[in-house]
C-alpha positions in Angstrom: 159.6 33.4 -69.8 159.5 30.2 -72.2 163.1 30.9 -72.9 163.5 27.4 -73.5 160.7 26.6 -75.9 160.8 27.3 -79.3 160.5 31.1 -80.4 157.4 30.4 -83.2 155.8 27.9 -80.7 155.5 30.9 -78.2 154.7 33.4 -81.1 152.1 31.2 -82.5 149.9 30.7 -79.1 150.5 34.7 -78.6 148.9 35.4 -81.9 146.0 32.5 -81.0 145.1 33.1 -77.8 144.7 36.6 -76.7 143.8 36.0 -73.0 147.6 34.1 -73.1 148.8 37.3 -74.5 147.1 39.5 -72.3 148.9 37.5 -69.5 152.0 37.5 -71.2 152.0 41.3 -71.5 150.6 42.0 -68.5 154.0 39.4 -66.7 156.4 41.6 -68.6 155.0 45.1 -67.9 155.4 43.4 -64.0 158.6 42.2 -64.5 159.8 45.6 -65.8 158.7 47.0 -62.9 159.9 44.9 -60.6 162.9 45.0 -62.0 163.2 48.8 -61.9 162.2 48.7 -57.9 164.5 46.0 -56.7 167.3 48.2 -58.8 166.3 52.1 -57.3 165.2 52.8 -60.1 161.2 53.4 -59.6 160.6 54.4 -56.3 157.3 51.8 -55.1 156.2 51.6 -51.5 157.8 47.9 -49.7 154.5 47.0 -49.8 152.9 48.0 -53.3 156.0 45.8 -54.6 155.1 43.0 -52.4 151.9 42.8 -54.3 153.1 43.3 -57.6 155.5 40.4 -56.8 152.3 37.9 -56.0 150.9 39.4 -59.3 154.0 38.5 -61.1 154.1 34.8 -60.2 150.4 34.2 -60.1 150.6 35.4 -63.6 153.2 33.4 -64.2 151.8 30.0 -62.7 148.7 31.2 -65.4 150.9 30.9 -68.3 152.5 28.1 -67.7 149.1 26.1 -67.3 147.7 27.7 -70.5 151.2 26.2 -72.2 151.1 23.2 -70.6 147.2 22.5 -71.6 148.2 23.5 -75.1 151.1 21.9 -75.4 149.4 18.5 -74.0 146.9 19.0 -76.5 149.4 18.8 -79.5 151.0 15.6 -78.0 
């Protein structure tokens, strides 16, 4: 996530905004678990995996909105 952004900008926001940092960490955790479950490495029931995928997308959307708000303020 935020691969197309300047790494320094992302790191600055991670340091400055506790909510962004918490969401970012949660997204990374969910991404890892979903990836492992899809690969068959982590056995997760399909219903739980579906909930995790929705939470991951919701978290990504919230992160993007925070990012957009920050970049809009700086321009």
